[in-house]
Every structure is written in C-alpha cells, then in structure tokens.
N, C-alpha and C positions, 0 to 999 in steps of 0.2 A: 530665302532670307530677305527681309524688307530692306530697301535702300534707306540711307539716312534721311533723304528728302521725304520718303513716305512716312517714316517714323515721326519726323518733325510735323508733317501735316496732320497726322493722326493725333499727336499730342496737342497741337494747337487747337484742333476742333474740340477735344475734351475740355481744354482749359477755357474755351469760349463758352461752352455750356455751363461749366462750373462757375465761371465768373458771372454769368447771367443769373444763376440761382443764388449766388452770394449777394448780388445786387437786389434781387427780389426779397431776400431775407433781410437785408439792411433796410429796405423800404418798409417792410412789415414791422420790424422792431422800431423804426423811426416813428411810424404812425402810432404805435403803442405808447412810446415815450411822450409824444405830443398830447395824447389823450390823458396820460397820467399828470402831465404838467397843467393841462387845462382844467381838469376836474379835481386835482389835489387828492386823488386816491389811486390805489393800485388795482383797480378793476381790470380783469383780463390778463393779469400778470402771468398766469399759468400758460398762456399761449406760447411764451418763449420756451418753456420746457417741452411742450408738444412739438414745437418746430425743431428743437434740438434732437428729439427722438426721431423725427422725420429725416434728419441728416444721416443717422447711423446706417441705414441700408445703403445709402449712396456711398458712404465710405467703404463698406464691405464690398460693394459691387466694383468700385474703382480699383481697389486692391486686387480683387480676383481678375479683373479684366486686364490689368497691366502686369500681372505676375509673370516674371521671366526667370525661372529657376530651372537649370538643366537637369537636376536630379529628379527623376520621375516620382519616386516615392514621396519625397519632401513636397513636391509640387501638388500631388494629389491630397496630401494631408492639409496643406495650407488652403487649397481650393475648397476642400470640404468644410473647414472651419469658417471660411468666408461665406460659403453658401448657407451654413447654419445660422450665422449671425445675420445675414441678409434675410433669410426666410422668417425668422422670429420677429425681426423689427420692421419688415416691409409694411405690414398693415398700419404702422404708426404714421406713415406718410399720407395716404389717402384718408386716414382717420380725421385729419384736420377739417375735412369737408363737413363732417358731422358736428363740428363745433358751432355751426350756424344755428343749432338748437338753442344756443344761449342768447340769440338776438331777440331783443324785445325793447320797447321804449323805456328809457331811463331818464330821470329828471336832471341828471348832471351833465349829459352830453346829447347832441342832436342824434336822432335815430340814424340818419344817413351816414354820419361819421363812423358809428359803430358798424354799420353795414359794410362800408369800405374797409374798415380794419379787419373784420372777420373774413371778408372775401380775400383780402391780401394774404392772410395767413393760410387760408384754405387753398388758394391758387398755388402758392409756393410749395406747400406740403404735397399737393396733388402732383405737381410736375417733378418734385424730388422723387416721388415714388415711380412715376413713369420712366424717368431717366434711368433709375437703378434697374428697372425691369428690362429696359432696352439693352443695357450692358449684359445682364445675365442671360437674356434670350440669345444674344449674339454668341456668348460662350457655348451655350447649348447647341446652337446651330453649327458651330465648327466641329462639334463632336458627333452629333447624331443627325444633322440635316435640317432643312428648312421646315418641313411639315411637323417634325417632332418638336422643334423649337416653338412653333406656334401653339401646339398642344400644351407645352410647358407654360407658356405665357398665359393662356386662357385658364388653365388649372390654377396657377398662382393667383390670378385675379379673383377667381372664385373663392379660393381658400382665404385670401386676404379679406374678402367681404364678410366671411364668417368670423374672422379674427376681429374685424371692426365691430361686429355685433357683440362679441365677447367683451370687448373693451368698453363700448358705449353703454350697453344695457346691463351686463353682468359684472362690470368694473374689474375685469382681469387686466393685468399688465404683462408686457413681454417678459420681464424678468421673473415672473411667477413660474416660468418654465424651469428655472433653476432653484428658486426659493420655496415654491409651493407646488411641486409637480403633481403630486397625488390628487390633491383637491381639484386642480385644474383638469387633470385627466378624467376624473369621474364626472366633473361638470360637463365637459365636452362630450363624453360618452353618453350621458343622459340626454343631451340635446340631439345627438345623432341617432340614438336608438329609438327615440319616440318623437319623430318629426311631426306627426299629426297633433300631438299634445302641445308641442312648442311651435305653433303655427307662425307666430311672430318671427321666430328665428329663421324659418324657411323663407318667409315672405321678404324680410329685410335682406337676408343674404342673397337671395335670387335677384331682387330688384337692384341692389347695389352692384352685384356682379355684372348685370347687363349694362349698367351705367359705366362702370370701369372699363369693360370690354369695348363699348362704343367709343369712349374717349381715347382709349389706347389705339384702336383701329384708325380713328381720325388723325391722331398724331403721326402714326407711321405712314398713313396715306399722304399727308402733307409733306413729310420728309421725302418720300419717294417722288412726289410731284416736283419738289424743289430740285431734286437731283436730275430729273428729266429736263427741266427748264435750263439748268446750267449746262447740260451736255447735249 
C-alpha cells in the first residue's frame, strides 16, 4: 500500500501536468479570440471543438489511471469502458497537427499570426494525446510488463495514425463508431483489404506513425533523463 506522502506526490505530479495542459489550452483559445477580435470574423472557430475532442482521451486515461475500486469485477468493467473511450477518441488529439493544412495567406490577418495560432492548437492537442498514452501505457505495464507496454504504445500510435487518415481524408468521426458503425466498418475493411489500391492510406498512416513514435520516444527519453538528473 502506498503511503499518504507517495499518493500526495503522485497526485501533485498529475495535477502539474494537467495544469500545464490547461494553460496551453487557455493560450490557444486566447490566441483564437484575439484573432476573432482583430479580424471581426470567426475564422478557425472549429479549432475549439477539435481541442475539446483532444481532451476526451485524457479524461478517460485519468479516470482509468486513478481508479481505486476494490471489487474486481466492477473495476474490470470500468477500466474496459475507459479504455474503449480512450481508444476511439485518442486519434483526435494528434489529429490537430493535420489542421496545419488550413494554413495559407489570408487578407484579414498576418500569415505569421495564423501560423502561431495553428501551432498552438497542434502543440496542445499533440501533448494531450501523448500524456494520455503515457497513462495508459503505465496501466498496461503494471499488468503485463514493460516490453508488452511498449508494444501496446507503438501499436496504438500506428492505429491512431490510420484513424487520423480516416478523419482527415475520409471525414469519419469518432462517434461514427456508435451512430454509423456498418459504413465505417466496410470503409475501413476496404482500405485494409486493398492496401496497394489505397497507396495514400498506407503512405500517410506509415509516415505519420513514424512521426508519432519518434515524438513519443523523445518525450519518454527526456522524462527519464530528468529523473536521472534529479536522482
């Protein structure tokens, strides 16, 4: 059993990360509001919805990570629900990186200001996703070990890259799993069954997966180095 001091330290570290992500979210939304005031239009308003969706996997991961229920059956059910919620909404977080495709010169605002705005949202969504994956990987590590947890993380990053493709190019949403599951299933099956016909699907998913894995490895390496320096 963890001591009260250990629990307090663990919770304080979680709160510090969540607070930094809230701050990054506030900065992103503040930049958007400044743009709307300056230009007198609501261009890029949809970024707030995309950022909201990026927070959903963090919520699921935090609930799963901090779940303390003695009844095994109930705990397994709740963890399964949290995992499903996290799994289907996880691609929404790194998806914000692809919103950079909307960046181009506009007459109503400086190009550099739109660049900073989109980068702020992309950065925040990106780290929301990585933080949620860190939490889920730690849960997996406690159950099946370190190597299996890394396999889990890499597979999830690969699948999320495919999910990002589905959202960016085929315009599927996470909630279509509930409201339009058959069409989504057949569309995904068609992409998977004929990879050579859908070369763009394979190319985008592979390249984006390498990008996500590289960034995730960098993040974890920096965390480990910081731990080594402190101790």
